[in-house]
C-alpha positions as YAML, in Angstrom:
chain: A
units: angstrom
residues:
- id: 1
  name: UNK
  ca: [100.19, 148.98, 126.51]
- id: 2
  name: UNK
  ca: [102.77, 146.92, 127.30]
- id: 3
  name: UNK
  ca: [101.73, 143.16, 128.50]
- id: 4
  name: UNK
  ca: [103.78, 140.91, 131.34]
- id: 5
  name: UNK
  ca: [105.73, 138.78, 130.39]
- id: 6
  name: UNK
  ca: [104.17, 135.26, 129.54]
- id: 7
  name: UNK
  ca: [100.77, 136.74, 129.31]
- id: 8
  name: UNK
  ca: [99.92, 137.52, 125.76]
- id: 9
  name: UNK
  ca: [97.59, 133.94, 125.10]
- id: 10
  name: UNK
  ca: [95.99, 135.29, 128.25]
- id: 11
  name: UNK
  ca: [95.52, 138.82, 126.86]
- id: 12
  name: UNK
  ca: [94.49, 137.60, 123.38]
- id: 13
  name: UNK
  ca: [92.11, 135.14, 125.05]
- id: 14
  name: UNK
  ca: [90.34, 138.20, 127.04]
- id: 15
  name: UNK
  ca: [90.57, 140.45, 124.20]
- id: 16
  name: UNK
  ca: [88.73, 138.06, 122.00]
- id: 17
  name: UNK
  ca: [85.76, 137.57, 124.08]
- id: 18
  name: UNK
  ca: [84.66, 141.16, 125.54]
- id: 19
  name: UNK
  ca: [85.49, 141.63, 121.58]
- id: 20
  name: UNK
  ca: [82.61, 139.59, 120.17]
- id: 21
  name: UNK
  ca: [80.17, 140.17, 122.96]
- id: 22
  name: UNK
  ca: [80.78, 143.87, 122.14]
- id: 23
  name: UNK
  ca: [80.22, 143.14, 118.60]
- id: 24
  name: UNK
  ca: [76.85, 140.96, 119.60]
- id: 25
  name: UNK
  ca: [75.63, 143.87, 121.89]
- id: 26
  name: UNK
  ca: [76.12, 146.17, 118.96]
- id: 27
  name: UNK
  ca: [75.32, 144.44, 116.11]
- id: 28
  name: UNK
  ca: [71.43, 146.03, 115.96]
- id: 29
  name: UNK
  ca: [72.71, 149.06, 115.58]
- id: 30
  name: UNK
  ca: [75.10, 149.00, 112.92]
- id: 31
  name: UNK
  ca: [76.35, 146.89, 110.19]
- id: 32
  name: UNK
  ca: [77.43, 143.43, 110.59]
- id: 33
  name: UNK
  ca: [79.07, 140.60, 108.74]
- id: 34
  name: UNK
  ca: [77.37, 137.12, 109.43]
- id: 35
  name: UNK
  ca: [79.70, 136.69, 112.25]
- id: 36
  name: UNK
  ca: [78.70, 139.67, 114.04]
- id: 37
  name: UNK
  ca: [81.86, 142.03, 112.93]
- id: 38
  name: UNK
  ca: [81.33, 145.24, 111.90]
- id: 39
  name: UNK
  ca: [81.18, 145.94, 108.47]
- id: 40
  name: UNK
  ca: [84.18, 147.79, 107.10]
- id: 41
  name: UNK
  ca: [84.86, 149.87, 104.20]
- id: 42
  name: UNK
  ca: [88.31, 151.09, 102.81]
- id: 43
  name: UNK
  ca: [89.43, 154.35, 103.31]
- id: 44
  name: UNK
  ca: [91.23, 156.56, 101.18]
- id: 45
  name: UNK
  ca: [95.02, 156.37, 101.20]
- id: 46
  name: UNK
  ca: [95.32, 159.78, 103.04]
- id: 47
  name: UNK
  ca: [99.27, 160.35, 103.01]
- id: 48
  name: UNK
  ca: [102.43, 158.40, 101.98]
- id: 49
  name: UNK
  ca: [105.88, 157.85, 103.42]
- id: 50
  name: UNK
  ca: [108.34, 155.91, 101.38]
...
């Protein structure tokens, strides 16, 4: 995805608003933190490039 020049702040504002609404909407179907963000677990490293 490529944003138009000057739209980084607007994109972040819209993105954060949608994500927070999604977390609240999905909270009854997934494990959540107190702020309704999804609980995440660490993933094992599959490969490594030096």
